[in-house]
N, C-alpha and C positions, 0 to 999 in steps of 0.2 A: 557534665552529669552524664546519667545513661542515657543513651539513643539505642532502640532497636532498628537497624536499618533497614531499607526497603527489601522486602521480600516479596517476590512474586508466584504465587500459589497456583495461579493459570494463566499461561500466557494469551493475550489479547490478541486477534486477526489484525494484521497490519492497517486494515482498512475499519476496522472497528472505531467506534467512541466509545470514550469511559466517562462515568459519571465519578466525580471526585469530591470527597467529603474532607474537610479539616476540621478540626475541635480543638477549641482549649478549655480545660477545667481547671478551676480553681477551688480547693479543698478549704475547709473553714479553721482547720488549726494542724500545727505540725503531728499531733497525736493521730491524725486521720492518713497521714501519708503513708505510712506502711502497708495499711489495708487497702486504701488506693491501688498503690503499687502493684500489691499483691494480684489484685483482682483485674487491673488493667492486663498482667501476663496470662492469666487464664482468657481473655477477651481475644489477646494476641494469639495465641495458640488456635482458638476457635476460627478467627479469620484464614489461617494457614491452610485450613480445608473446608471454607466455606464455598458454595457453589457459588458462580459469578465474580469471586474475586479476583482482581488483575494484581493488586499490591498493596501494601501496609506498612507504615513507620509508626514508630512512639519516640516522643523525647519526654524524659521525665525530668523535671527540675525541683528535687524534693525540699529544698532548703526554700525555695518560692512559694511551695505548696501548689506548684503548676505543672500540668502533664498535657501535652499536645497528640493529638491524632492525624494520621495522613491515610487515607486510603483511596483507591480507585476501583470500580465495580463495572461489570458489563451494565448494569440499568440500575435505576432507582428500587426497582423490586426486589432486586438481588439484595442489594443494599438493606432495604427494609425487612426481608426475611431473614437475614443475618441479626438484624437487631430484635427481632423477635423471638429468636431460638436461643436455646440454654447453652452456655451458661450468660450470655450476654444480658438477657430480658431479667434475671435475674440480678444480675450486676447492677443494672440500672435502677431498678427499684430499691435494691439494698443500700446503695450509696446515696439515694436522693438527698436525706437528711444532711450528708457530710458536704455537701456542694456548697461552694458560696458563689460561685459564677460560673456558667458554662456558653459557651458561645459557638455556633456551628455555622460553617459555609457549604455551600454544594456550586460546581460549575462543571460542564462538560469540556474534554480535550481530546483531540484524537489520539488514539493508542499509542501512536508513534512518539508522542511526547511525553509517556512514561519510561522513566519514574517522573514523578513531579518534585521539584525542588522545594525544600523548607523555606528558605526565601519568601518566593512567591506565596505559599501558603501561609506563612506568618501575616503577610501583609493582608491576604484574604480575609484572615481571621480578625486582624485590626481592624480593618474597614468593616468588617460585620458588626464588630463590636459597638463600633461608634453609631452605625444605623441603628441597632437596636437601643441604643440609650437615648437616641434622638425621637425614637418612637412611643416611648414610654411617658 
């Protein structure tokens, strides 16, 4: 299914470290998939001009109602500024009721390790989901 490949809005210095965020979203029903996908594209375009964004990718699995995001940032502050800015902020609040499960995980890497591979990101997401379930 659709994958938006890694894009690099701002090149990182070779000596920099990057904050990586990977997420998995599952929407409640197939009816929610088109809207979530459309909104995901708006957030994707926002990342491409977001200050401090080193890279991002998106995987959509519409028939499974699942979406994955992967992004790298110069700092958590840059990531959080992006999340608070429009359209991302409105997307988050507007889609909250359609979400079944959301998982987020964060880690740091040397900028020379970018782009991050999806196998590593999905493993980290699965580990985080297990940790989240165990803490409930």
